[in-house]
N, C-alpha and C positions, 0 to 999 in steps of 0.2 A: 740559459743557451744567448748568449751575447748577439749573435748573426741574428737569431730570429727577432729578439726583443726590439734591436735597435733596427730593425729593417726601415722604419721610417724616416730616419736619418742618413743612410747610407744613398751614396750615388750622386752627392750633389755636390759639382762643382763650384768655382768662385762666380760671382757676380758680376758681369761685364755690360757697362750702359754705353749706347753710342749718344753723340752729342756734337751739334753741328756748332756749337758755343767754341768761342777762340781764346776764352780763360784757361789757363792752368793751373787746377787744383792738385796743393799737394808736390809730391816728387814727379819730376818729369821723365817718362820713358821716350827715347828718342832712337829709332830704328836708322842704322846709317848703312851705305854703301861704303866698301872699299874703296881707299883713295879720297873720303871725305876729306878736305881739308878746313871747312867751316861749316856752321851750322846754314843747311840750306834755307832759302829765302822764304820760302812758305812755310816754315816751322818757328820760324822768330817773333810771330805774332803773339803779343802776350808774355814773351820769356824775359823776365829780370836781365838787365843790362851785365849785372856782374856774372849771372851764371852764363849767358850767354858768351862773354867774354872767356871765362873758365874754359866752355867748350871749345871755343876755337884755339885755344891755346893747346890745349893736348892734342887737337887733330893736326896743328899746324906743326908742331913738334915732333910728330909720330909716335906719342905715346899710347894713343889708341888706334890702331890700323884698320879697324872694324872687319877684321875677317870673319867667317861664318860662325855663329853662337858664342863669339867673344864678348864679353860684358866690362863694364868699368862704372863704377861709383863716383859720382862728384859731390861732395858734403856743400858745395854752393854756400854755407853761411846762414843769415838770416833771409838773403834772398831765393832760397831754395834748392832743392836736390834735384839730382839727374842720374838716371842709369842710361849710359850709351851701351846699345846692343849692334853688333855686326851682321851683315845680311852676306857679307862677300860681295863679289864682284859684279855690278849691276847686269852686265849683259849674260851673266850666268846664273843670276838667282831666280828661283823658281817658287811657285807657292809652298813647296814642302821646306825650301829655306825658311820662307818666313814663319811657319810652322812651327820649324825648331828654335828659329829665334825668339819666338814667345816663349816655348819652354823655357829658353834657358834664362829668361826674365825672372820668370816665376820659380826657378831653382835657386836665384839669387837675391830675393825678395827678404831683406829682414826686418824686425821692430824699428830699427833706427830709419826705414826709408818712411815710416810714419803710416797712416792708415786710408790716404787719400793719394791716388797715383793716376797720370793722366798720359796717355800714348798719342803721340802726335808724330804721323807719317808724312814724307813727302812725296806725294803724286804717286802712290802705291797702287791704287786701284782698290775696287771693292773685293775682289777675290782674294787677294794678298793681305789684306787687313784682316780679312774674316779667318783665313788661313793661320793669322799670327796670334788671333783670338783663341783660335781653337788651340794652338799650343800652348798658349798660356792655362786654358781648363784642363788640359789634358795632366800636363805636369800638375797640376793643382790637387796632389792626392797624398795621402797618407794612411796608413792603417796602422791603429793605435787603440784599436779598442779594449785591449787588456792590457795595457800600461795605466799605472797609476799618475795621475797628474797634480803638480804642485801649480801655484801661481806663475812662475816663471816659465812652465810649459805650455800656459795657457796660447793660442795662437792668437795673432792680432786679427780681426776683422778687416778687410781692407776693401775699398770701394773703387773701382776702377773704371777710368771714363775714356772713351776711344772719341776723339775727334776727328770729323771727317768736313768735307762739304757738305753745305745743305741738301744738295740735289744727289749726294750719295747716302744720307742718315736712312731713308726709310729700307733701302736695300741691304744696307750693312747691317741693321737692326734686324731684317728678317734672316739674315744670315747668321749673325751671333746666335739668337735664338735656337734657330736650328743645330747648330754646332754643341750648343750648351746642352739639347736633348739629346744627341747623339753621344756626349761626352758623358751623361748620365749613365747612357747606356756601358759604357766602357767600362765606369768606376764600379758600377753593380758586377758585373762580369769579375773585376778585380777582385772584389769585397769576399763574393762567391768564393774565389780561388784562395784567396789569402785566409779565410778562416779556417781554424786549427780543426781537425778530424773528428774532435771529440765534440765538438760543437755543430757541425757540418756532415752531416750524413744522409741517407737518402730520405729518410721522412722528414727530416727538417727543410731540405731542399723541396719536396712536395709541398710541405706546409706554407713554405715562403712564395712560392710559386701560385698557391689556392688565395692566399691574403693580397697579392701583389694584384692581382686579376679583378679582386673587386674594387680598385681604383678606376677602372674602365669599364665602362657600358659595352663596348666592343669585342671585347676578350674574354673567353672560357677558357676553363683548364679542367682537364680530365685526367684523375690519378688512377692507373692501375695498380691496385696493391700485390702483396706476394701471392696470397691465395688466387686472387682473378689472375695473375701471370700464369700460375700453375695451371688452372684450368682452361687459360688459352693455347698453351703449347709451349710458352715462350721458353724453351729450353735453354737458351743461351743466357737470358737473363737470372733464370733460375739457378742456374747451375753456378754462376759465378758468386753470386751472392748467398746462396744457400748455407753455407760456411759461416757467416756472421752472424751474431745476435740482431743486427739492426738491418733488416732483412730489405730486400731489393724493391724497386717499383718502377714502374713506367709514368712521366708525366708529358700530357700533351697539351700545346697552347693552341688556340684557334683563334686568328683575328679577321674580324671582319668575315665569319663564315657564312653568312647570306648572299655575300657576293657571289655572282655568277662565273663561271670560267675555273680552268685550271689556275695553279698558285705556285708559289716558290715553296718548297717544304726544306726545312733545316732539320737535321739528325744530330744530337749530340751524345759522346759517351761521357758518362758520369760515374767514374769510379771513385768515390769519395776518400779512400783510402786504398792503397795497393800494395799489400805485403808481399805481393806473388803467389798467395796461397801455398798449398804443399810445397810447389815449386818455389823456395821462399827466397827474395832476394837477398843481397848482402846488407848488410848493417848501415855502412856506411851510405850516408845522404838518404837514409830512406824516409828521413822527415818532409823530403821533399815531394814523396808520394801522395801529398793532398792534393796538390795541383792535378792529378791525372782525372780530375772532375772538369777540367779546361773546356773540353769541347761542349758540356753540358751549360758552363758556365758563358761562354761564347754564344751560344745561343739565348739563353735568358736576355743576356746583356744586348743581343739583337733586337729582340722582341722589346724589351723595355725603348730603346733608340726608337724604334718605329713608332711605338706607342708614344713617344714624347712628342714626335716631329710631325704626328696627325695623319699618318700613312692610311688611305683609305681601301688600300686593295689587300685581297686576301691573303693571309700568308700563316701556314701551319708550321709547328715545332715538335721533335719527338725528343725528349731526354731520356736516357738510359740509365737509371741510378741503380748503384751498386757499391758494396764495401767488400773486397777481396780478401778474406782472412783466412789463415790455416785452422782448424779444428777436425773434430771426429765425424762432422757433416759435411765438412768441404769436399768439391769434386777432385779427384785423384787424377794424376798422369795415367794415360791408359784407357779413362772413361771414354764411352761414346754418347754423346747425347743428341736429343732431337729438336731442332730449332723449330720456331714459328713457321718457317717454310716448308717443314716436311723433310728437310735435308739433315742426313747426320754428320756431324763431326766427329771425329778421332781427335780427343783432348792428350796432346804430346806433352804440353806446357801449361800450366795452370797460370803461368806468368804473362802470357797471350791470352789475357782475357777481356781485352776490351774490343776487340773483333766478335768475340762471343755476344756480349750483349748486343752490339750494334748490328749484327746480323738480323736480330729479333727488330729493330727499331727500324731497318731499311726494307724489311718485308712489310711492316706494319704501315709502312710510308705509303704502300702501294694503293690502299683502301682510300686515301684521298685524292686519287687520280692526278699528281700534281703534274705541273708544267715540268719540274725539275727537282732533283733532290740532291742538296749537300750536305755530307757529312763532316763532322770536325771532330779530331781525337788527339789527344795527345799519346799515339799509337806505338811509335817505335824509338828506341833507342839507335836505331840504324838511321834514319832520317837525321837524327842530330850528327850523327859521322858524317853523314853525306854533305848537309846542306849548313853544320853550325849552329848557331842561334839568329842567324841573319836572314832565313828564310824560310818559308813554309812549304813544304813539298806538296805537290799537288798532281791530282790523277783524275783522269774524266774516261768515261766511254765515247766522247763528243770532243773532237779537237776545238771547233768554234766555242762549243761552251767553257771549255778549259781556258780559250784565249780570252773570253768576255772577263770571267774572274781575276786573271791574270792581270789584265788593264785596269780595274777597278781597284785592284790593290796597289797598282803604281800611281794613281789618280790621288789616294790617301797615305800615300807613303808606306803601305804592307805590301811586303815582297813574297809573293808566292810563285816557286818555281816550277814550272812543268816537268814533270817526270814519266819515265813509261811505264805502258801497262802491256805488258807482252804476251803474246800467248803463252810462252815458255813459262811465265811464272804462275799463269793459271793451270797449265798443265801440272806443274809442281804439286800445288797447293790441293789438284784432286788425286795426287798418288797416296792414296790409302787403301791399304789392303782389305781393311775389315768396314770402313764408312765411305760415305759419299764425298767427303773431303777431310783436310786435315787442317789443326790450328796453326802449324808450323812449319815453315820450309823445310827442306832436306838438307840445307848446310845453313852456315851462317850468312853467306853473300847475297846480296839485294835485299836485305830482311823488309826493308820498309815497302818494296816493290812487291814482295810476296805477300805480306799484307794486304797491300791495296787490292791484288788478286783475287784475296779471299774475300772481301769484301763483296766485291762486284758480281761473285755469286748468288748474293743474298739481295741485289737489286731487281725488284720484279719486273716482268713485261708488263705492258700497257693492258690493264683490266684481267692481269693474271692469266692471260692466254699462254698457253704453252710454246704457240709459235707466233706469238705477238713481238713487237719490237720494244726493247729494252726502255724503259724510262730513262730519258736524260740524266746523268748522275757525274756526280764530281766527288771528290776525297780529299780531304785537306789535313795532311799529319802537322799538328801543332806541337810536337814535343819537344823542338826546339826554339821556338816563339813563344809560347804561353808562359814560361818563365826563364830566369836565366838570362835573360837579352841585356846584358851589361853594356854592349855598343850602342844601346837605344836611348840616345840622351833627353828624350821626349818621356820617359820613365823615370821612375827613382831605383825601386827593388821589388821582389814579388810577382806576382801575377801581373800579365801586360794586359790582360783584356783585348788580344788581338784579333784581330779580323772582324770585329763589331762595326767598324767603321767601313771596311771591304763591302761588307754584305750589306751594308746598309745603303752605300753607294751602288751597290749591282742592283739592288730591288727597286730602289725609287729613282736612280738616274740614267741606267742602262738599256 
């Protein structure tokens, strides 16, 4: 199992160092604003005369206009090489534009650029320089564990140095170190999602979490196996996973568990492969259903990001792992199951399975008396119809909390779009003649909204009190953003690791 065996090697982005030195080592990386007609004076120090002349010539002739994310390589000759990267118009340029420019550079680095590169900015500010570095690290990802390699395929190990003023070096170093830790979390999420389903199934995910936690003194992992889930009454998790030879489990992460007070709690849908069960999916693109554990991958990746950046607060995460397979032992359309909450669910379609495993995870979350609960799930095709691959659907029982998540996403360039949680949707999902609720809406319309309304029924009240206040909760449908996001130039292909950065920002900064 390559995913498990190579755990120690995954999640590592490129190394970037910060230096106040004015030397240019190897290839120069020069970010420029649109309309630049010559090398900025602050960037000239240490630059070979012939390279400077070449850059000035392509700028003055308009051969490189420095539009957003554009790049140009100048060979320079013996006096050095340069990669010019565009930032767009200076009065419109944001930190996210710097982030995308950094990603564009990484995408364009070739063996011909050599093993040493130096990034030099013109009065960009620490925040923008850090964002550029983050973009470079985010784009520095490939998943090739299963490819045979020859000498020509071996990637060159590059050393990248970012130069800055002496009084900026300490702050920038700290920022780059934090971004590196966050990117490790993103890359881990991507690795989990990209791993083929024959090597990534509930037990493997649980084993990886267990082994991962051994690296941290402040993290505990608890695994609830299939038999324990049955005894506990986790009817949603059990029903979805019982048709597979690879049985379901629940994995609970606890960070800094001895810290007093309420804490954030994350819940992830972890369907390691989704055939649809008895309600079998069409064969076309079914291979992409390995990504249906993207919610749990996001949760695991976020815990890695928090651990890497030394977060000292308490955080709990719950992942609901199952493989949805058709078999003689699989659940059927028409079954009625009893969830951990005691509520019964009429199963109208076994391909609406993610909400069933989440019903148990959300209810379990109440045991930890969290400050708030956020669940992540590649839940509905309807969300992709509504928002495409550009934005995650975001629902919440608290408008202010929903706004906080939305703003955190905007800060890091990951869009989460507010969606309605209307009483009519909740009424539709409780309109079963034989059970407390149903796992499918009455028609095809508003499918992402009815799915969110279903989940809301399993968000417990504080202390599980019947008349108590419901715990603050948000649901993030990442069906369109966890994979297939071809317009996101900061990524290459496959799993995206979306919202690891959003939630890290929410927990640590907001």
